[in-house]
Steps between C-alpha positions, in 0.01 A plus 500: 500500500511422871818479706442127560477447124826687440666304780380172350632590156834608647530172689429305181762702306760457773424128524533463122832685502633288784387186322674611182821570694478161670450331163797689351716411800409133470554496124842664539604250766407217264696664217816559707481166682416677827864610511644823641754719316747489790555364849280642775650320801774742604551617855747728677579318823721700736613702202595193293326420170361146511224281351202396709503135613262226384360692203403400146505756219391431146692722259495558127800494269546760228446261209375167636267345755479556876730352761493483880731602782462322835675605820560288809525572871798733464361697206745323269388350173417131504608225470687487829874483441793342677874545547568813290332841530485723192420869529416781261207671334220396263742301282576275798134479602420396142240752385351373176535125571318249717628395842677186384666671202718748692869411522475491880227236476690300236803492732299433815630820662333746736355780287570831675414718200289810563409734212636845574797376698841646427831349607483669842150361560612152395788513749267608781259223403789254523581620852137438593478151348839337560448448877169319444566312174865407571593480130840362405523764226343835413489632143454875450390583145619828350245597236642734236152622401416647842771482762743765377241780467364405845848468655482417873198723565249303714170408336309689772655822369410418140152350534171530685247220559122555482243218520784259428600680178853630454553850361789740453539741792553781250139445384352475851280811458387440142165381367665165424589448867155609615342251262704204626424601861125502431258202510449541123852363446363154575269521198631368170276748319637785710858392431443483126313829482752687711805368315340581161420852618847545647687384191846538655773332291778306668789727590842373386775493763727802504864424407750510785839666486792251502628631834157449658480145363843415640420649841175304526671177395759550773218566751326176395823307551556656843147408602536137392840473675347644820227235488760226457698633798186514711406138420833320444338154519281581199656524155395826332498507119422788264338453159489748211177495298518714184219724380323341205604779262866441589498134397459527120407740223191292422377531856580872519268562204199363692594591856259731687803649680629680190845568646677777303790414270604145414475328841579153360846630405567705814660271759612778734264411783551125456881534502484723807303236689747227403789717623333613822397146600827333396576408863182297555260260331306660214263327259491684167173439313583715196590227253227267623231761425613599151185372326197729446272212604642512851280804577124544479346663191420863578665472842859509623443222756637151448285252312453139612785413263715772655432364847595152380829629357580692820426191711742298288766767535460524876502122531823473300678766706397369841 
């Protein structure tokens, strides 16, 4: 067999393999609605975690069809808001629901939500946006599911960004981080294959000592008060958003968070927030989100119904 013959056969085999991969990639994109498993439009600008402007991302929910996230000129989720600016993490952004279904969109507010943001990041984001948006009010959402473990640690110290993907800094040198930093991360087939091979279960949050919870709550209050003092013409409001498992026993049974104990009966954190923020406006969303249907199946994020309920609650309190 001549070298040219071997080369020809190799080229045919490689072409067939590439064609098979292309077919599998196309078939998978049809099956998953050409939707990604998570946002890939993150950026660290001057050390601040933000979303890229003027982007469209098609994402898939855990148990239902795809949805889209659109960002505008400022990297904030559309539609463009007015008057009030609301800040927080993925709950504020509205991961899991379409643009018009988030509570910010329902209220016609500026959506300053950025997944991965903690309270400290939200306050810095407010300082960046208030001078340009001139809102009459700013709402800072305290998310029980994430904010207390993160405390006031900046997102840049907790996360890294590669190819627009957001990953934990603690995993920066792992095979998972190298995968998301590679061109293969843009392939739906690569994503599926890698995640199946990885097989890493979701890690439940570690319980915090009561003293640590109280100290972090006090730090959140001090940060919100400092923002109010810095912008006295803008009304600053805090809002407490409970973790899904803390809202009812029925929800705790299906929550992916799996918080230890009986979180729906433990009001320690909630009561501490009420006490710490007694001297300023606080919107408590605990009772409004008591129904299991207010959160997405298989996900702790708010459902479209949850966003509707939150919008009603915010509207009533304003």
